[in-house]
C-alpha positions as CSV (number, residue, x, y, z in Angstrom):
1,Y,-226.0,-85.6,113.2
2,I,-229.7,-84.9,113.2
3,P,-229.7,-82.2,115.9
4,G,-226.9,-80.4,114.1
5,L,-228.9,-80.6,110.9
6,Y,-231.9,-79.0,112.6
7,V,-229.8,-76.2,114.1
8,S,-228.0,-75.6,110.7
9,F,-231.3,-75.5,108.8
10,T,-232.9,-73.2,111.3
11,F,-229.9,-70.8,111.4
12,M,-229.2,-70.8,107.7
13,S,-232.7,-70.5,106.4
14,Y,-235.2,-69.3,108.9
15,I,-233.1,-66.8,110.8
16,K,-231.4,-65.6,107.7
17,R,-234.8,-64.8,106.1
18,K,-236.3,-63.2,109.2
19,Y,-233.4,-61.4,110.8
20,E,-230.8,-60.9,108.1
21,A,-228.9,-58.1,109.8
22,W,-228.5,-60.1,113.0
23,W,-227.5,-63.2,111.0
24,Q,-224.8,-61.2,109.1
25,K,-223.4,-60.0,112.4
26,Y,-223.4,-63.3,114.3
27,N,-223.0,-66.0,111.6
28,Y,-219.2,-66.1,111.7
29,I,-219.2,-65.9,115.5
30,L,-221.4,-69.0,115.7
31,S,-219.4,-70.9,113.2
32,T,-216.1,-70.0,115.0
33,G,-217.6,-70.9,118.4
34,L,-218.7,-74.3,117.1
35,N,-215.3,-75.1,115.5
36,A,-213.5,-73.9,118.7
37,G,-215.8,-76.1,120.8
38,I,-214.9,-79.2,118.7
39,A,-211.2,-78.4,119.0
40,F,-211.2,-77.8,122.7
41,S,-213.4,-80.9,123.4
42,S,-211.0,-83.0,121.3
43,I,-208.1,-81.8,123.4
44,I,-209.9,-82.5,126.6
45,I,-211.0,-85.9,125.5
46,F,-207.4,-86.7,124.5
47,F,-206.0,-85.8,127.9
48,A,-208.8,-87.4,129.8
49,V,-208.9,-90.8,127.9
50,M,-205.9,-91.3,125.7
51,Y,-202.9,-89.6,127.4
52,H,-202.9,-91.9,130.4
53,A,-203.5,-95.3,128.9
54,K,-206.3,-97.0,130.8
55,D,-207.9,-100.3,130.0
56,I,-211.6,-99.8,129.5
57,N,-213.2,-103.2,129.7
58,W,-216.8,-103.4,128.7
59,W,-219.0,-105.5,126.4
60,G,-218.4,-103.3,123.4
61,N,-214.7,-103.7,123.5
62,T,-214.5,-107.4,123.9
63,V,-217.4,-108.7,121.8
64,M,-215.2,-109.1,118.8
65,Y,-213.3,-111.8,120.5
66,E,-216.4,-113.9,121.4
67,G,-218.4,-116.4,119.4
68,M,-217.6,-117.6,115.9
69,D,-216.0,-114.4,114.9
70,G,-213.5,-114.5,117.7
71,S,-212.6,-118.2,117.4
72,M,-211.4,-117.6,113.8
73,T,-212.8,-121.0,112.7
74,G,-215.7,-121.5,110.3
75,W,-218.4,-124.2,110.5
76,L,-217.9,-125.2,106.9
77,N,-214.6,-125.7,105.1
78,A,-215.0,-125.7,101.3
79,T,-211.4,-126.8,100.7
80,V,-211.6,-130.2,102.5
81,D,-213.5,-131.9,99.6
82,A,-211.9,-129.9,96.8
83,P,-209.7,-132.0,94.5
84,D,-206.7,-129.6,94.3
85,G,-207.0,-128.2,97.8
86,Y,-208.7,-125.0,96.8
87,F,-212.1,-123.7,95.8
88,G,-212.7,-122.2,92.4
89,P,-211.8,-122.7,88.7
90,R,-208.9,-125.0,88.1
91,I,-205.6,-123.8,86.7
92,G,-205.9,-123.4,83.0
93,H,-209.7,-123.3,83.1
94,F,-210.2,-119.6,83.7
95,P,-213.0,-117.9,81.7
């Protein structure tokens, strides 16, 4: 996001102050070009990656199933020693 912020700040402040006639002529062309680039790239990415389902197996996709998070068990169980089988205020003793 930072490079886009730099380009936006430069185009909307510096170029507008120094070259206002040029800015008025090409402002909408730049905006339309950037929006069209995002649209075309999203279509290309869809057909390149999502249209033909491929299994991409790398560390970033499988790390959620490893370690304590992936085993779905905790080290401590607060309900084992609880008298009624749950942790918190007892029924009828709510504040």
